[in-house]
C-alpha positions in Angstrom: -16.7 9.3 -21.0 -15.4 9.8 -24.5 -13.1 7.0 -25.6 -9.5 7.3 -26.7 -8.7 10.0 -29.3 -6.4 7.4 -30.8 -9.4 5.3 -31.7 -10.5 8.1 -34.0 -7.1 8.0 -35.8 -8.0 4.8 -37.7 -6.1 2.4 -35.6 -6.7 -1.2 -36.7 -8.7 -3.1 -34.1 -6.4 -6.1 -34.2 -6.3 -8.4 -31.2 -2.9 -8.4 -29.5 -3.5 -12.1 -28.8 -2.7 -13.0 -32.4 0.3 -10.9 -32.5 1.9 -12.6 -29.5 0.7 -16.2 -29.9 3.1 -17.3 -32.7 6.1 -16.8 -30.4 4.7 -18.2 -27.2 5.9 -21.7 -26.1 3.5 -23.4 -23.8 5.9 -26.2 -23.0 8.8 -24.0 -22.0 6.5 -21.5 -20.3 8.6 -18.7 -21.9 8.5 -16.2 -24.6 10.9 -17.6 -27.3 12.8 -15.1 -29.4 15.7 -15.6 -31.8 17.2 -12.3 -30.6 16.6 -10.9 -27.1 14.9 -7.5 -27.3 16.1 -4.4 -25.5 13.5 -3.3 -23.0 12.8 0.3 -22.0 10.2 0.9 -19.3 9.2 4.6 -19.4 7.5 5.3 -16.0 5.9 8.7 -15.7 4.9 10.3 -12.4 1.3 11.5 -11.7 0.4 11.2 -15.4 -3.3 10.7 -15.6 -5.4 8.4 -17.9 -6.4 11.5 -19.9 -3.2 13.4 -19.9 -1.8 12.4 -23.3 -3.0 13.6 -26.7 -3.5 10.0 -27.8 -5.8 9.4 -24.8 -7.9 12.5 -25.6 -6.0 15.3 -23.8 -7.0 18.8 -24.5 -4.6 21.8 -24.6 -1.3 19.8 -25.0 0.4 18.0 -27.9 2.3 14.8 -27.4 3.5 13.8 -30.9 6.3 11.5 -29.9 4.1 9.4 -27.6 1.3 9.5 -30.3 3.8 7.8 -32.7 4.4 5.0 -30.2 0.7 4.5 -29.8 0.0 4.6 -33.5 2.5 1.9 -34.1 1.9 -0.3 -31.1 -0.6 -1.5 -28.6 -2.7 1.1 -26.6 -4.4 -0.2 -23.5 -7.5 1.4 -22.1 -7.9 -0.6 -18.9 -4.4 -0.8 -17.4 -3.9 -0.1 -13.7 -1.0 0.8 -11.4 -1.0 -1.3 -8.2 -1.5 1.8 -5.9 -2.7 5.4 -6.2 0.6 6.7 -4.8 4.2 6.5 -6.0 6.4 4.4 -3.7 4.0 1.4 -3.4 3.4 1.4 -7.2 7.1 1.4 -7.9 7.8 -1.3 -5.3 5.3 -3.6 -6.9 6.4 -2.8 -10.5 10.0 -3.8 -9.7 9.4 -6.8 -7.3 6.1 -8.3 -8.4 4.9 -8.2 -4.8 1.9 -6.2 -3.6 3.0 -3.3 -1.3 0.6 -4.2 1.4 2.5 -7.5 1.9 5.6 -5.6 3.2 5.6 -2.9 5.9 7.3 0.4 5.0 6.2 0.7 1.4 4.2 3.9 1.9 5.3 7.2 0.3 9.0 7.4 1.3 10.9 10.3 2.7 14.0 11.4 0.9 16.2 9.8 3.6 14.4 6.4 3.7 16.4 3.3 3.8 16.3 0.9 0.9 12.7 -0.5 0.6 13.6 -3.1 -2.0 16.4 -5.0 -0.2 19.3 -6.9 -1.7 17.8 -10.2 -0.7 14.7 -9.6 -2.8 14.3 -10.7 -6.4 13.7 -7.8 -8.8 12.9 -7.3 -12.5 16.5 -6.1 -12.8 17.7 -9.5 -11.5 15.5 -11.2 -14.2 17.4 -9.2 -16.9 20.8 -9.8 -15.3 20.3 -13.5 -15.3 19.3 -13.3 -19.0 22.6 -11.6 -19.9 21.3 -8.0 -20.0 23.0 -4.8 -19.0 20.6 -2.9 -16.7 20.2 0.8 -15.8 17.9 3.1 -13.9 17.4 6.8 -14.5 15.4 9.6 -12.9 13.0 9.3 -9.9 13.7 6.5 -7.5 11.7 7.1 -4.4 12.4 3.6 -2.9 15.1 4.5 -0.4 18.9 4.2 -0.3 21.2 2.9 2.4 20.7 0.5 5.3 19.0 2.7 7.8 16.5 5.6 7.5 17.9 9.0 8.3 21.5 7.8 8.8 22.9 8.0 5.3 26.2 9.8 4.9 25.6 11.6 1.6 29.3 12.6 1.3 30.5 9.0 0.7 29.3 6.1 -1.4 25.9 4.9 -0.1 25.3 1.2 0.6 23.1 -0.6 -0.2 22.2 1.1 -3.5 20.8 0.1 -6.8 23.8 -2.0 -7.8 22.8 -4.4 -4.9 19.4 -5.1 -6.5 20.4 -5.7 -10.1 21.2 -2.4 -11.7 24.6 -2.1 -13.4 24.3 1.7 -13.8 22.1 4.2 -12.1 21.6 8.0 -12.3 18.7 8.8 -10.0 17.0 11.2 -7.6 16.9 9.7 -4.2 13.1 10.4 -3.9 11.2 13.1 -5.8 11.9 16.7 -6.8 9.9 18.0 -3.9 12.0 16.2 -1.3 15.5 16.7 -0.2 18.3 15.8 -1.0 18.2 17.8 -4.2 21.1 16.0 -5.9 21.5 13.2 -8.4 22.9 9.9 -7.2 25.2 8.2 -9.7 26.1 4.6 -8.9 25.5 5.2 -5.2 27.4 8.4 -4.9 26.4 12.1 -5.2 27.0 13.1 -8.8 29.2 16.2 -9.3 30.0 16.1 -5.6 31.3 19.4 -4.3 33.7 18.8 -1.4 33.5 22.5 -0.4 29.8 22.0 0.4 29.2 18.8 2.3 25.7 17.5 2.4 23.5 17.1 5.5 19.9 16.0 5.4 17.3 15.8 8.1 13.5 15.1 8.2 13.3 16.1 11.8 14.7 19.5 12.3 16.3 22.3 10.3 20.0 23.2 10.4 21.0 26.3 12.2 21.0 29.4 9.9 19.3 27.7 6.9 16.3 29.5 5.5 13.0 27.8 4.9 10.0 28.5 2.7 7.9 29.0 5.8 10.2 31.6 7.4 11.6 33.2 4.3 9.0 33.3 1.5 10.8 36.1 -0.2 13.5 33.6 -1.3 10.9 31.5 -3.2 11.7 33.2 -6.5 10.8 30.2 -8.8 7.7 28.6 -7.1 5.8 29.3 -4.0 4.0 26.6 -2.0 0.2 26.3 -1.7 0.3 23.7 1.2 3.3 22.0 2.8 6.6 22.1 0.9 7.8 25.0 3.1 11.0 23.6 4.5 14.4 23.9 2.9 14.7 26.1 -0.2 16.7 24.9 -3.2 16.7 26.7 -6.5 14.1 29.2 -5.3 11.6 26.4 -4.5 10.6 25.1 -1.1 10.9 21.4 -0.4 9.8 18.6 2.1 12.6 18.0 4.5 15.7 19.9 5.5 19.0 20.1 3.7 22.3 21.9 4.1 25.1 22.1 1.5 25.4 20.5 -1.9 27.0 23.4 -3.7 27.7 22.5 -7.3 25.9 19.2 -7.0 22.5 20.7 -6.4 20.1 20.3 -9.4 18.2 23.0 -11.1 14.6 21.8 -11.6 14.4 23.2 -15.1 17.3 20.9 -16.1 16.2 17.6 -14.6 14.5 16.2 -17.7 17.6 17.2 -19.8 19.9 15.5 -17.4 18.2 12.2 -17.0 17.5 12.0 -20.7 21.0 12.7 -21.8 22.4 10.1 -19.4 19.9 7.5 -20.8 20.8 8.4 -24.4 24.5 8.0 -23.5 23.8 4.6 -22.0 22.0 3.5 -25.2 24.9 4.6 -27.4 27.4 2.7 -25.1 25.4 -0.6 -25.1 24.6 -1.3 -28.7 26.4 -4.6 -28.7 24.4 -6.4 -25.9 20.8 -6.4 -24.8 19.9 -3.8 -22.2 17.1 -3.0 -19.8 16.4 0.7 -19.0 14.1 1.9 -16.2 13.5 5.5 -17.2 11.4 7.2 -14.5 10.5 10.8 -15.1 9.5 13.6 -12.6 8.1 16.1 -15.1 4.4 16.0 -14.1 5.0 15.5 -10.4 5.4 18.7 -8.3 7.3 21.0 -8.3 6.5 21.4 -12.0 9.2 23.6 -13.4 9.9 22.6 -17.0 12.8 24.1 -19.0 12.1 27.5 -20.5 12.0 26.1 -24.1 8.8 24.3 -23.1 7.0 27.2 -21.5 3.9 28.0 -23.4 3.9 24.6 -25.1 0.4 24.0 -23.7 -2.6 26.1 -22.7 -2.5 24.7 -19.1 0.5 26.5 -17.7 3.4 24.6 -16.0 1.6 21.3 -15.6 0.7 21.1 -19.3 4.1 22.3 -20.3 5.6 19.6 -18.1 3.6 17.0 -20.1 5.1 18.4 -23.3 8.6 18.1 -21.8 7.9 14.5 -20.9 6.9 13.9 -24.5 10.2 15.4 -25.6 12.1 13.0 -23.4 10.3 10.1 -24.9 11.1 11.4 -28.3 14.8 11.6 -27.5 14.9 8.0 -26.2 13.2 6.8 -29.3 15.4 8.8 -31.6 18.5 7.4 -29.9 17.3 3.9 -30.4 16.5 4.5 -34.0 19.8 6.1 -34.8 21.6 3.1 -33.3 19.5 0.7 -35.3 17.9 -0.7 -32.2 14.3 0.5 -32.4 12.9 -2.4 -34.3 13.8 -5.0 -31.6 13.3 -2.8 -28.5 10.2 -3.3 -26.4 9.1 0.1 -25.1 6.5 0.2 -22.4 5.1 3.6 -21.4 2.9 4.1 -18.4 2.4 6.0 -15.1 2.8 5.2 -11.4 -0.7 6.5 -10.4 -3.4 8.9 -11.4 -3.2 12.7 -11.6 -3.4 15.6 -9.1 -3.6 19.3 -9.9 -2.7 21.3 -6.7 -0.3 19.0 -4.9 1.5 21.7 -2.9 2.7 24.4 -5.2 1.0 27.6 -6.5 1.4 26.8 -10.2 -2.1 27.5 -11.2 -2.8 23.9 -12.4 -6.4 24.1 -11.2 -7.0 27.5 -12.6 -5.6 26.7 -16.1 -6.8 23.2 -16.7 -9.6 24.4 -18.9 -11.5 21.7 -20.8 -8.8 19.2 -20.2 -9.6 16.2 -17.9 -6.4 14.7 -16.4 -8.3 11.5 -15.5 -10.1 11.3 -18.8 -13.4 11.7 -17.0 -12.8 9.1 -14.3 -13.7 9.8 -10.7 -11.0 10.5 -8.1 -7.3 10.9 -8.8 -4.0 10.4 -7.0 -4.4 9.0 -3.5 -8.0 7.7 -4.3 -9.7 4.4 -4.4 -11.7 5.5 -7.5 -10.6 4.6 -11.0 -8.9 8.0 -11.5 -6.3 6.9 -8.9 -4.9 3.8 -10.5 -6.1 3.7 -14.1 -3.3 5.0 -16.3 -2.1 5.2 -19.9 -0.3 2.1 -21.1 1.4 1.8 -24.5 3.5 -1.1 -25.7 5.7 -0.6 -28.8 7.8 -3.4 -30.3 8.0 -3.2 -34.1 9.8 -6.6 -34.5 6.8 -8.4 -32.9 3.8 -6.0 -33.0 3.1 -5.7 -36.7 -0.3 -4.0 -36.5 -1.5 -1.3 -34.1 -4.4 -2.1 -31.8 -6.5 -0.5 -29.1 -7.1 -3.0 -26.3 -9.6 -2.8 -23.4 -8.7 -5.9 -21.5 -7.8 -5.5 -17.8 -4.1 -5.3 -17.1 -2.1 -4.7 -13.9 1.5 -3.5 -13.4 1.9 -6.3 -10.7 2.7 -8.6 -13.6 5.7 -6.7 -15.0 8.3 -9.0 -13.5 6.7 -12.2 -14.7 6.0 -10.8 -18.2 9.6 -9.8 -18.6 10.9 -13.1 -17.3 8.7 -14.9 -19.9 9.9 -12.6 -22.7 13.6 -13.2 -22.0 13.1 -16.9 -21.5 13.9 -17.2 -17.8 10.5 -18.0 -16.3 10.1 -21.7 -15.4 13.8 -22.7 -15.8 15.2 -24.8 -13.0 17.1 -22.8 -10.5 15.8 -19.4 -11.7 14.1 -17.5 -8.9 10.8 -16.3 -10.1 7.6 -15.0 -8.6 5.7 -17.1 -11.1 6.1 -19.9 -8.6 6.8 -18.1 -5.4 4.5 -15.1 -4.9 2.5 -12.5 -6.7 2.5 -11.4 -10.3 1.7 -14.7 -11.9 -1.0 -13.6 -14.3 0.9 -12.7 -17.5 -1.8 -13.8 -20.0 -3.3 -10.3 -20.3 0.1 -9.0 -21.5 0.7 -11.9 -23.9 -2.8 -12.0 -25.3 -4.0 -15.3 -23.9 -7.5 -16.2 -22.8 -9.4 -13.2 -23.9 -6.5 -10.8 -23.4 -7.8 -9.8 -20.0 -6.9 -10.3 -16.3 -9.9 -11.7 -14.4 -9.2 -9.4 -11.5 -6.9 -6.7 -10.2 -6.2 -5.4 -6.7 -5.3 -1.8 -6.0 -4.3 0.2 -2.9 -5.3 3.7 -2.0 -3.2 6.2 0.2 -4.8 4.9 3.5 -4.3 1.2 2.5 -7.9 0.7 1.5 -7.9 -2.1 -1.1 -10.1 -2.3 -4.2 -10.9 -5.3 -6.3 -11.8 -5.1 -10.0 -13.5 -8.4 -10.7 -14.8 -8.7 -14.3 -17.7 -6.3 -14.6 -17.6 -5.3 -10.9 -15.5 -3.1 -8.7 -15.5 -3.7 -4.9 -14.0 -1.2 -2.4 -13.5 -2.6 1.1 -15.0 -0.7 4.1 -12.2 1.0 5.9 -13.4 4.6 6.6 -11.6 7.9 6.3 -12.2 11.4 5.1 -14.3 11.8 1.9 -11.7 14.3 0.5 -7.9 14.2 0.6 -7.5 16.2 3.8 -4.2 18.0 3.2 -4.9 20.2 0.1 -5.7 18.4 -3.2 -9.3 18.6 -4.2 -9.7 14.8 -4.8 -12.4 12.4 -3.6 -10.9 9.5 -1.7 -13.7 7.0 -2.0 -13.2 5.9 1.6 -16.2 4.7 3.4 -17.2 2.6 6.4 -19.7 0.8 4.2 -18.7 -1.8 1.5 -19.0 -0.3 -2.0 -19.8 -2.2 -5.2 -19.9 -0.6 -8.6 -21.0 -2.2 -11.9 -19.9 -1.6 -15.4 -22.3 0.4 -17.5 -21.5 1.0 -21.1 -17.9 -0.3 -20.7 -17.2 1.9 -17.6 -17.7 1.5 -13.9 -20.5 3.7 -12.6 -18.7 4.9 -9.5 -21.6 7.2 -8.7 -24.0 4.4 -7.7 -23.2 1.9 -4.9 -25.1 -1.2 -5.8 -23.8 -3.4 -2.9 -27.2 -3.6 -1.2 -28.8 -4.9 -4.4 -26.2 -7.6 -5.1 -25.4 -9.5 -1.9 -24.1 -12.6 -3.7 -21.7 -10.6 -5.8 -20.6 -8.5 -2.8 -19.9 -11.7 -0.8 -17.9 -13.2 -3.6 -15.8 -10.1 -4.1 -15.1 -9.8 -0.4 -14.1 -13.4 -0.1 -11.9 -13.2 -3.2 -10.1 -10.1 -1.9 -9.6 -11.7 1.5 -8.2 -14.8 -0.1 -5.8 -12.8 -2.1 -4.7 -10.9 1.0 -3.9 -14.0 2.9 -2.5 -16.3 0.2 0.2 -15.5 -2.3 -0.9 -18.3 -4.5 -4.2 -16.5 -5.2 -4.4 -16.7 -8.9 -3.9 -20.4 -9.3 -6.4 -21.1 -6.5 -8.9 -18.7 -8.1 -8.6 -20.6 -11.4 
C-alpha cells in the first residue's frame, strides 16, 4: 500500500518524543504548561484511513486539513476502539472499553443515556481543570433515563450537562435515525409547539408516510437497504417520527448549523480555556451535502461530503486564528471507525469511487475486524508545543484520550482527582506524549459482532468467534469473522491480512490469546503487562 501523500510533501521526519519531552514532568505525572491550552477534538464519522488528501485520497481536495497535517503530527497507525460508532464514542469519552459495559452497541435514536452521570468523562477532566466545555454535532450515546420513554417536548434529563458539558448542540443519534431535530442543552432547538414530537422504534404513527410505502415522497435520497421508515426532508430514516415542524433539520444545512454554533462558542469563550467536542455527520449516511459543495469531488455525494467536512474544519481553525487562540489550541482530528460506501442509500458511492480507496488499501471497513475497520486518520496540531511537523508510525489507540487530556491539563495523579489512570482502562499515554519509542505495545479493537482483535507489536490476533464472512445487511465489506483463530504478521510495515499464520506460530498465538484474555478480565492490564 502506498504510504501517506503527506510524506511526499517534504514533511520533516522529526520524532514527536522530542517535541513533548521538555514539558513532561515525571514526578508530577502530568503535562506541565504555563498556560492551559484550548482543546478541540474533531471527530469525523465513517471517515476512512485513505479518505483525506493528506492520506493519499484521490478525487477530493482537503486543503484545510492538509494545513493541519503540514504543521502538526500525522499518525499512520492510529486506531479507534471499535469499528462502529457508538462503542467508539463511548470509549473516547470515558476511557473504558465498550465491551466492559452492556448496551454500548450502535444506539437507536431513542436510547437512554449510555454514558451515565455517575461515570467520569473527559468532559469532567476539563471541568475540574477550570475549562468551559461544549459538544456539537453527532452524539449517538443516548439521552434521558429510559430508552423509548423520552418526552421530546420538554427538557430531557439526564442530558450532556449531567456528564460534564456546559453547552451542547447535538443530534440525538445520527442523521439516518429519528428524531431529526437538534437538541440544545437538553431541549429541542427551535421547538415548534404547533407540531409536538413523537418518536417510536416499534411502530409507525397512524397516517404517517414511510419510505417503504410511499417511495414517491423520497425526493432527496432513496434507500438501497433499510432506511425506509419515517420520511424527513425527502429522505427515509430508521425509526418512526411524527411532528417537529419548524424544528426539523434539513440535511444539507447540518454542517452549517453545527459549525456556526461551534464558531459562536469559540468567540464567546476567548477569556477562559475551553474544550470542544466537534462531531460531524458529513460522511455518514444519508450523505446530502449543501449545494455549494456539489461537484467538489469526482466521487459524487460521498466525496462532496468529505469536501464539506474539510470546510467545517477550516471554519473552526479560522475562528481560532481570528480570536488569537490558534497557537495555544490543541486540535485533534480523527474518525470513529473505518469507511463504508453503500450503507443504506442509493447515492452511487460504490459506482463513483473510481481510483480512490477509502481505506487506503487496507482490508475490510466499517463493522469489520480487519484493519480497514478501526485504523483511521489522526492529526495533532498545537503550534505552541509542536514546532516541527512529523509523520509518525507508532501504534496509538483512542482509548487513551481521557488519560492524555488529564495529563495535559495537569489533573492526572493529583490526590482526590478521579482518573482512569489508576482506576480502569486508558492508562497508556506514552504513545501520545512520545515516550518509550512513541508506540503503544498493544491495542484492542471490537468489531460489530463483538469479536475482539489484538494488535501486539508486529502481530495481529483475531479471536475465533464465528459469523458471516461478509456484512449481511447490504454493505460489501469483509467482516473477518471466523471460527478459527487468526494471526497476521507485519510485512513491509503492514499487516498481511491475507495470510493467516496461526498454525505456523503456536507460541505467538498462545501469547496473544493469553494477553487478550488477561485484558478482558483485568482492568489493570497495562501495568501487569509491563
